[in-house]
N, C-alpha and C positions, 0 to 999 in steps of 0.2 A: 202524864206528861201531857200538852196538848201534840196535835201533829207538827205545830209551827217549832215548837221546842225540841221534837225530836229532830229535826231537819236541821236546825242550828245548830245540836249536838254532834248530828252526821258529818256535818260539813266544819265544824270550828273544833270540834274534839273534846267538848268542855260543856257543862251544863246555863243555858241563860241565867239571866239574872231577873228574868221576869219575861213576860209576854203582853203586850197591848195589842189593841182592837180598834177600829172605827169603823164605823156603817159605811157603805151605798147610801144615795137616797133618791129618792120620788120625790119631784116636783107636784103637787096635786093643781096648783095653779099661781099664777105669775110669775111667766115667763119672760126673760128679757128685760125685766124693770129694775133688776140688783144693782147693775152699773148705773141706772137710771134713778140710784136714790130710793126707788120706790118700797111694795110691799111683797111676800112672798109667801107661799105656803105650803113649805115643805115637809117630810117626814124621813124619817131614817128608817132601809131597810132590812131583814135579818142579816143580808148576806155582806160580810165582811172584810177586812184585810187586816190580818195579823202582824205583826211586828214582834218577832224574839230580839231579845238583846242583852249584850252584856258589855260596861264599860271595858278601853285600853287604857294602860298606861301612856302613849304615847299620844299625839294627834290625829292619829290616821282613822281614817271609817270606812271600814269595807261594806260591802251590801251584797245581797242576794237575794234571787227571788228564783219559786221554784217555779214560776208561769214561763221563765225569759231564758232562753239555753244560753247567754251570755257569759256564765259562771260568773265571778265575783269579780266588783267593780271596785275599785280601791283606790279613794282619793285623799288627798291630804287638809283637813280643816283652816291648815293659814293658805293652800292654792285657791281655793273657791272662788269664781269670779263667775257673774250673770255672762259676763261675754263669754266663758267655754265652756260651757254648761257638757257633760258628758254627751255623745250626739255616737249614729251608729245603730250597732247591734246594741251599746248602751245608754241608747239615749233615755231609756226608761229611768237610769237613776237619777236624772237629773232633778224626780221630783221631792227622792228620800234624801237628795244631796241638797237640792234647795229650801229643803225643811231645815236642815243645818243652819246653812249659809244665813237663813232668815232668824234663827235665834241668835246666832254671834253675829248678824248686822245690829240685832238690838241692844246687844252689849253684856250677853247672859253668857255666864262662865260655863260653857259645853266643852267637853274632852273627846277623846276619842270613843270608837264604839266597833263592836259586830254587830252587822244585824243581818238577818232570815227573815224574810218575807215570805208571807202564803196567804192566798186572797181568792177568794171566791164571785169575789164582785165583776160581774162581766165588764170590759174594759171596752169603750167607743159603742154603748149601748145607751149612751145618757145619763146613766145613773152614778155617775159621777166617782169612778175608781181613781182617777188620780186623788182627787180630794180627800177620799179615804185613805190613801197611802201617806200622803203630806200630812197630815192629823195622827193616824196613827205613828208615824216617824217622830214625830215632834213631841207626841205624850210619852214614847218611849223615851225619847235623849231628855226631856224634861224632867221625868222621875227619876232616870238612873242619875241624874247632878244634884236632881234635888232642889230645883226650879221650881218656885212656888208659882204658878200661872192658872188663873182662870179660863175654863174652859172659851169665853169670849175672846182673850186674848191667845190661847192658843191659837184657834179659828183665824183671826188675824194674822198672823206670823205665816201661818200655812196658806192664807191667800196670799200675803207677799211673797213666796219663793213660788207660787205658779205663777203670780205678776213678773217678778223684777226676775228670778232666776230660770224660770220654764221661756215664760214667752209669751205668757197668754194673757190679753187682757179683760180676764172673767170678774163678775161683782161675788161680795165674799157668803151669795147665798150656800152655795156648796159644801163650803169647809166651815160654816157654822152649822151646818144643817148636823153633819158628820160628826162637832164637838159635842154640839149643845142639844139637840133632841131627845127627848122621853120617851119611853114605849106608853102606847097607846094614845100616840097624841099627835097633830101635826103641831109646828113651828111657826106660828105668824111672825115672821119678823119684819119689822122698820129696819133698810137696809140702812139706812143715814145714820141714827141715833141707835142702832142696835140693839133696841129694847126689840126682849122676847115675850112672847104671850105662847102657854102649851095649849092648844085646842082639842078639846075631849077629840077623839075618830076612832070608833069602834063600827066599823063594817059589819062586824057578824052579827052584832047585837042587834043590828036594824035588819040581819036575813041578808045582805049585800056581800059584795065579792069585788077589789079594784083588782083587774087584773093588769098586767103588765107586757106589753107583746113586745118584745126584742124583733126588732125586724131584720136582725144581725147586718145593717148598714152602716158601714164604720164610718162615724163622723171622726174630723180635723178640728180643733178650734184654733188651733195656731195657723191656718193655712189662707187669712185672711177675710175670710166673708166675716167672722165675728167681728176683727177689727173696723170692717165697711161701717157695720150697722151701731156699732159705738158712736164711731166719729158721725154717722147720720141723725143721731140722736141730741146729740150735744152739738151738734151744728142747728140743730131746730132750736133747744132750748136756749142757747146764744142771740139768735136771731129773735127769740121770742122777747128777750131780755130776761130769762129765768134763769137761775141759780141750776135748776137739771127738768129734766118733765115731769119731774112728780110736783114740780110745784105750779103745774097747770092743773084748775081743776076741773073736774069733770062736764061742771056745768056750765065752763067756759069753752067747751074743746075746740066746737065750730065756729065759732068768731076767731078764735087764735090759730085754727087750721087755715083760714083765709088767709091768714095775714102769711102765711110761709109759702115762698116763690116756686120753691123745690117740690115737685107733685111726689119724689122719694122721699124728701126729710115729711111731706106729710102725714106719707101712708105710716112712715117709723109712729110719729110722735103718736096715731090716732089709736095703734096697738099698744101702745106704754100706757097711753092714760086709762080706755077702756079696760088694760086687764088690770092694774091698779083698781079698777072701781068691782071689777069681778072678783079681788082678793076680800076682800071689804064684804061681799055678799054671800061668799061661798062660807067666811069663818062664822056668820051670822046664822047661816043655815044649821052647819056646826053643831054653833053651841044651843043650839033650840034641836036640837036631835031630828034635823030635815033631811036627812042626809039624801033620799030620791030628787031630792029638789035643786043639788045640785051638778045634775046630769049636766042640764042644759048649760050651764054655765063651763063646762068643761068642754061642751060642742063650741060654744061662744068663743072661743080661746082658741081650741085650733081654725077655727076657721079663720083669727084674725091671724094667727102665724103663720098661716099658709098663704089669705091676700096682702096684708098691710104689711106684714113683715118679713113673708117669703124666705122660713126657714124649713118649710117642711118638704119634703121628696115623695115621690109615687108609692112609694111603700110604704110609706106613713098614715098618707091619703088615702091607698087603700084599707090598709087597716083599721080607721078610725070609719068609715064609710060603713066598710062590713060587719063589725061590733055594733055601730049602730042598728043597723038592717035587722041583724041577730036580736035586738031585742034590747041591748042596751040602753041605761038611760042617760049616757052623755060618752062621750070619749075626746081625746084629744091626743099631739105629741107633748110628752115632756123631755126636759133637757134642751141643749144647743142646737138642737135640730142639725138639717143636711143629712137624717139618718138615725141611729138609736132607737126609741124605744116610742111607746106609744099608751094613753091607757084606757081601761073601759071599764064601767061602772054598772055592775051588774045584777041582778038578780042571783043568790049564792048557789041555785040549783040550778041555773045557765051556763054553768063554767064549761060543761062540754061540749053543748049546744055554739057558742060563741067559738070559742079553741077551733071546735072543727069547722065553722063556719071560713075562718080567718084564716087556717091551712087551707083548704080547698082554695082559696081565692088567691091567696098565696102562689099554689100550682098551675091555676087556670092562667098567671097572669106571666109565669116560667118565671118567679124570684124563689131564691133560697127561702126554703120553711122558717118559717118563723118561729121563736122561743116565746111560750107562753107562760106565766105565771101567775100567783097572786101575790098582792105583797099586803100587809101590817105592820103598821107602824111599832119600831122598834127601840131599844135603848143605844143611845149615843157614846162616841169616845168612852174606853172604858181597862182598866188594866184586869187581865184576866185570869195570870198568874203570878 
């Protein structure tokens, strides 16, 4: 029996009907492009959230997590309301409750359930712990009640949970990566059409390693900064007469920027358009096995996020600069920003050197010690028991 199943049994006094898991994700390139109908290139992490679950004969949803000391959160399916999600110490439960609400709002025949959550996806690290929880919950509930959804359909409903129930205006990348990724591959996703391409990404075979440097600076995407950038991007697209910034060709960028009156909109648009271009270039390099050559594009992406999109922070900038100085081929922040994690592409035998350099730089700056791990593409959401 899995650890999540054991926890379920201890909590509810019964054996769960199954255990479902969904991973966190790292975005290799393509940041803040998803809500601009653009392109992204994430992959799933080995870290994952597990949900042990069993049906109930009533309309009650009971939710518990090993990671949160708030006890069992009980909600009634017929009383789920985006205007009144769980708050305070129980606010974490808005993510699984929101997944249930999104399924019901789509007209799906859902009943009550007992849920127990166990996760090793770091929270607040820019690795999509919220998407992992939403997708794992949605997969558990749809399997329990025999609801046949494709993984993209499941991911789209999980994204609706975060947008409409939790109140974070995120794009669809995180949920799609968690639900649809495959082991050994990055997921090229067109966030407008939802077309997917699985791109081989094997650092080990190339003698490389991709480090994830968790700065331990917690970010909160619902604090208004995310919504401000979304509004700036949508405003820039409207001013240019475009459906979205994705529709501005890279070749036409400079004359288009000259038409934007607001310098903030100009910077935001420049990041989105150049980032979409970087996604395409990285994909081609991966397809031809030229992984080392992706490094400078990662560093270009970080500079754009730092200077044009203004979503970095001193800890992320220090992690990137130190990794590069210690021999990384390239490095960048990953995730929404304002904290979270950075990536560094390095030679496999340089992990100890780069890790030590970053750790010492953080200590010298008076920052909390970072958590440094390596990452390889893992499988997306699945039933594990």
